[in-house]
N, C-alpha and C positions, 0 to 999 in steps of 0.2 A: 245769872238771871235763871239760867236753865235749872240750877240746883233748887232754887227758891219755888218754881213751879213744880218741880218733882214732889218737894216737901208738902205743897197744897195738896196734891192728888193724895199722898201718903196721908196727911192727916184727915182729908175728908173721909177716906175709906175707913180709917180706923175709928173715927168718931161713929160711922154707922155701924161697924162690927161690933163696937164695944156696946150698943144700944143706946149711944147719947141722944139719938133723934127718936122723939116719942111723937108719932103722928097723930095719936089721940089727945095728946096734951097741946099738939102744935096747932090744933083746931080752935084753940081759946084764944081770941084776939089780943095782941099787946097794944095797949093805948098809951097815949100821952097827952099832956095838958096844951091848953092853947099857948102859943108862944107869941106876946105882943110884938115883938121885933120883926119876926117874919110876918106878921099880919100886916104890920104898917108897910112892908115892902111890896104887898099887891098893889100894883098900878092902879090910880084912881079911875082910868078909862077901861079897864079890863073887863070883859063881861065872860063870865063862866058860861059854858055851855048849858048847865042848867043853874039857875041863881041858888045861892048857898051850898053848893055841891061840887065836889072836884071830881072830874068824870076822868077816870084813868084807863088806858088801854093796857091789857095785860096779855100774856101768851094764852091763845086757845088750845095750845098743845099740852098734854100731859108731860110736863118735863121738869120732874122734881130734881133738886130742891127749889126750883126757881117759881114753879106754878104747877098745882095738880088739884085733883077734886078731892074734897073731903070725904068722910065715910057717907055722908047724905047724897052722894053723887052728884050734887049741885053747887055745893060753895066752894069758892076758889080760896085756896089757902096756898102757902109758900112764902119765899123770901121777898120775891116782888110785891105780892099783895099785902104783905106785912109792912114794908116800906111805905106804900101807898096810903096805907091806914095811917101810919105814923105823920105822913104829910098832911093828909086831910084833919087830923086833930090838931097838928100844930097851927094850921091855917084858920081852924075854926069852923072847919066845913063838914058837911056829910060826904061819905064817899059811895061813889058808884063805879063798879068796875065793868070793864068790857071787854071779855075775850075776844082776841083779834089774830088773825092771821099775819104771820111775818110780813107778808109782801103787802097787806092792807095799812100798816102804821103810818107810813109816810102821808098818803094821801088823806088819811085820817087826821092826821095833825094840822095840814096846810089847809084842809076845807073847813076844820071847827068842828069836828066831830067829837074829839076829845081833847080835853085842856092839856094833857100829859100823856106820855107813853112810857110805860115801864115793861119792855119786852126782850130784856137782856141786849139793849141797845149800846153798842161800843162808840165812842167818838171818832170820827175819822175827819180829815180836813175837807173831805167832799161833803160831808153831811153838815158840817159847820156853816155852809153857805146857806143852807134851808132852814136849819134849826138850832136852838141854843139848848146847851147842856148844862146840868148840874151833877157832877159826879157822885156815885154812891158805892160803887165797888171797884175793885181790881181785878181784871179778868185774864183768863188764859183758854186756849183750846186744846183739846186732846185727842188722840187717835185711839179709838177703841177697836177691839176685836173679838170674835166669839172665844170663850174661854179655851177652846181646844184647838184653835187655830196655830198653825205653824209659824205665824207671824211673831216675831220676839219684840222687835224694835222698829220704829219709825220715827226718824229725826232729820231726813234730808230728803231732797227731791227723788233720788235714785231708789230710795226705799219705797216709793208708792209707784214706780214704774211698773204698768200693765196692771195694776190694781183696779177693783171696783170700789169705788169710793162714795159713801153717802155723804152729801151736803146740802145746805139749804140755800135755795136760789137767792141771790143778792146779799149774800153773808160775807163777812170776812174772810171765813174758811174757805168758801167758793173762790174769793180771789187769790187767796194764797195757793190753793190746788191749782187753779188755771196758770198761775205765775210757775209753779214747779212743773206743770206740763211743758209750759214753752221752754224751760232750761232743760228738759230731759230730750226734747225732741231735737234742740240745737246739738245735744251730745249723742244723738242716735238712739236714745232710748225709748221705749214705747211709753206712750201718755197713759196716766191713770184715766180711767173711764168715771166721769162724775155721774151719780145717781140722785136725781132731785126727787125727794120725797116730802109729803106735807103732814105727815103724823109720827109720831113715836112709835106706834104698834106696828106701822109697815116697815119702819127701820129694823126693829127687833126681829119682825120675821124674815126680813131680807137676810140678815146677819145670820140667824139660826139656821135658815134653810139653805145657806151658801149661795143665795143670789147676790150676795155682795160681800166684799171683803172686809172692809173698814167702815167705821163710822167716825166723821171728822166733825167736833160741835164743842160746846161748852165744856171745859174741864169739870166744873162742879156737878152737872148733869151726868157726865161719864162715871165719875167718881162714884156718885150715888148709886146709879144703876149697877156698876159691878160689885159694889160692897152689899147692896140689898138682894141681887138675885144669883150672884156668883155665875152667871151664864156669859158674861163679858168680862174683858180686862183692860185696861189701859196699858198701850204699849209705846206712847210717845207724846209729848207735847208740841204744840205750835210754836213758830219761831218768832211770834209777835206778842207784845204784851198790850193789853187795850183797857182804858178805862170804861166802864158800864156807867150810865148816866140817866137821869130822867130827862126826856126829850121834849120840847115845847117849839111852838112855832116862832121862828126867828124875829126877834125884833119887838115880842109883844111885853116884854119886861118881867113875865112871871118867873123866868129862871132865877131872878135874884131873891124871891120869897121862897122858892123852894131849896136853893142855896142855905138861907137862914134857917129854914125849918130843919133841914138835915143836920146841920151844924148843932142846932139845938138838941136834938135827939142824941148825938154822939157826945156832947157835954154831959147829958142827963144818964147817959147810959142805956138808953131804950135800943138804940141803933144796934149796939153790940149784943143785946139779947136777941135780937133777930137774927144776927149771924150765927150766934151761938146755937141757937136751937135748930138752925138749919144745916149745921156743919160748915159754914163758910167763915170761920174766924180768919183764916189766912187771906182772906180777899178784903178785909177791911180797910177804909181810908180814914186818916188821922182828921182831915178836914175836906169838906165838899169844895170843888173848884169849878169855876163857871169857864165853859168854852176852853179847856186845856188842850195843848198840843195833841193833835189827833194821830191815831196810828196812821202809817203811810206805808206804801208799798213800792 
């Protein structure tokens, strides 16, 4: 599995370096036709946040290739908005994207502010108690450092001992890092210092200015950034593989319509087009699964 993840990082970096990601072209929406089978799976008693519209939470952060601003500095593009558009088209609905902070999506889903969240959410056993999931990507995590850093490799707990590591609050990477800290402390090593930031610009500033040593986050974002700017490099991958999924309120039944919509776009090839134009081919799934086994710790 480790070698598969290394290949993912290499592939994404090469795709960018060779100019295979055309941001101007990627501003053009990818569309699909209505999927009668998916539409038939929308529960008769389900009420969309706005009638006739699929309201989708996406990341408010500038985190390419998952989500970023187009050249007009207001339109949201990226692989998650592209997937959201395919879902809405398949279900015969308009699409409304709502940029959302990571900390806000759980309450937004449970309170009914969004129909679906696509914020690079990994399936976990704990989250499955409150939410339903339909998978659409395989995900790994990556450790990134400044391109001139002396750090060459991070693959085990002792590698982060004493380092200042940027992580997102409430994320899988935070849980992994805190677990590694506990192990290091048991073995008499200094724990890593988590640094919690809420925007990508701050993370870049901390790394480049030396206020942090490592960024720990989605590998697709890390590979994109490293290849695009040359100011960072990936030095290791997280120990866990997870599936990223559309996220809906537990038990409302919409998840089955989303699964059918995803499977339809996979069969027709539009799903593969989304991944290809964002350099994420190595993260594709053959079929969408509802509530698969979640990542555990």
